[in-house]
N, C-alpha and C positions, 0 to 999 in steps of 0.2 A: 821700543816703538820709534818709528821714523816719522818725524814731523816734516811735512812738506811746507817749505816757506811759501806763503801765499802773498806776502807783501814785499818780496825781494826787490830792493832798489827804490822802494817808496820812502819818501821823507815825511816825517810827522813831527810837528811842532807841538810841544806840551807847554801851555801857559799856566804858570803856577804862582800863587801868592808867595811873597818872600818869607812869610811865617804863618803858621796855623793852617797850612793846607792839610787835607786829609791824606795821611800816609798811604793807605791802601789804594786810594784813587790814583795817586801818582805811581807808586811802585808796582802794584799789580797790573794796572793798565799798561805801563811801560814794559813790564816783563812779557805780557802777551804780544805786544807789538814787536818787541825785540826778537822773541822766539819765532815770529812769523817772517822775520827777515827785514823788517822795516828799520830805517835809520831814524832814531829819535833824537830830538834836541830839546832842551829845556830853556824856556824864556821866563823872565820875571821882570818886575818893575826896574830892577837893576841886576847887573851881573854879580855872580858870587854865590856864596853858600846860602841856601834856603833851608828852613827848618819846619818840619811837620808838627801837627798837633800832638802826635805821639812820640816826638823826639827824633824822627828820621831826618837824615841830612841828605841833601842833593846839591848839585852844582848847576846854577843857571849860567849857561855859556853865552846867552844873548839877553840884552836888555830889550824891553818892548819897543823902545824907540828905534832899535836897529833891525827889527823884523821886516822882512820883505816876503809877503805871502807867496810870491811867484816861485820862491825856492822850495816850497813844500806842497805835498799832495793832500795833507790833512792838517787842520788846526784843531787842537783839543784843549778845552778849558777844564782845569782840575778844580774840584770843590774843596769843602772844608770852610770853617768860619772865616779864614783869611781871605777867601775869594770875594768877600764883600768889597774889597778895595778896588775891584774891577767893575762893579755894578754900574757905576756912572763914569768910568774912566774912558775918556774920548779915544785914547790910543788903542786900548783893548777893543772897544767897540768898532773902531775903524779897521783893525786887523780882521775881526769877524766879518764885517761887511765886505772887505776886499777879498777875503778867502772865498766867501760864498759867490760873489760876483765873478770870480775867476773859475768857478766850477769845482772848487776844492771840497773835500769832506769837512764839515764843521760839526764838532762834537763838544758836549759839555755834560758834566756829571755833578750830582748833588745839588748845591745851591748855585753853581756856576751857570746854569741855563738862564738865570736872571740877567746876566750880562748880555746874552743873545736877545732876550725879550726886550730889554731896555734899548738895544740897538735897532729894534723894530724888525728883527729877523724871524720871529716866531709867529707873527700875525697870520692866522688862518692855518697854521701848521700844528700837527699832532706833536705833543711834547710831554715830557715828564721831568720831575725834579724831586728833591727832598721835600716831603710833604709840607713843611713849614713855609715853603715859598710858592705853593700851588697858586695862591691868590695873586701873587705878583705876576705870574705868567698869564693867568686869565685876564688880568687888568690890561695887559698889552695885546690881547687878542689871540693868545695861544689857545689851542684846544688841549687842555690838560687831561691826560689819560690815566695817570696814576700807575701806569705799568712800570715794571722794573727797568726795562730798556725800551725806547721808542725810536723807530726809524721813519722819517718822513722825507723822502727824496735824499738829498745830500746832508740832511741834518739828523744827527744822532744825539739823543739825550738819555740820561740814566738817573736813577733815583738816589743812589748813595753808595757808601763803601762796600756793602755786601754784593753789589752788582758790578764791581770793577772788572772782574774777569769777563763776564758776559759783555760788558761795555767795550772792552778791548777787542773781543772777538767780533763784535758788530762792526767796529772800525776796520778790522782786517778784512772782513767780508766786503765792506763797501770799497776798500782800496783795490780789491781783487776785480771788481766789476769794471 
């Protein structure tokens, strides 16, 4: 089967907790993006090796402090229990705000949409997340749908690890537009 690259030349930033990120949400989403021709880069609170909740390892080549959203077409926040480190992180929230203000695709999966809602970016927007955080989204004015993947304009959210493939495909489709 021939796969036509739909995101050729697009640059996607994956923001990942230094530990306890959800492996599937990083690796499956990244695989879908890479297969579509996107150039992916991983950022975390600091450069270096990061470790998933299931033991998967990846390399963060950028520290959040060094991120310039102008360099990317999409900014993706990966979930897992470690993602709580970004819920109230001013740098992570500013990256999200800057990306959206610059017309970038802004995406988050699992519990990571809480970072977007805490930054004030989901108010009045349809969004989804891991069910345990639904109230956190509603409290900041999001319209929680409970869907597996939700797209509202340039914002894409997904509910958790089992939706990582569909989440990645939604990002590819948005990059194509």
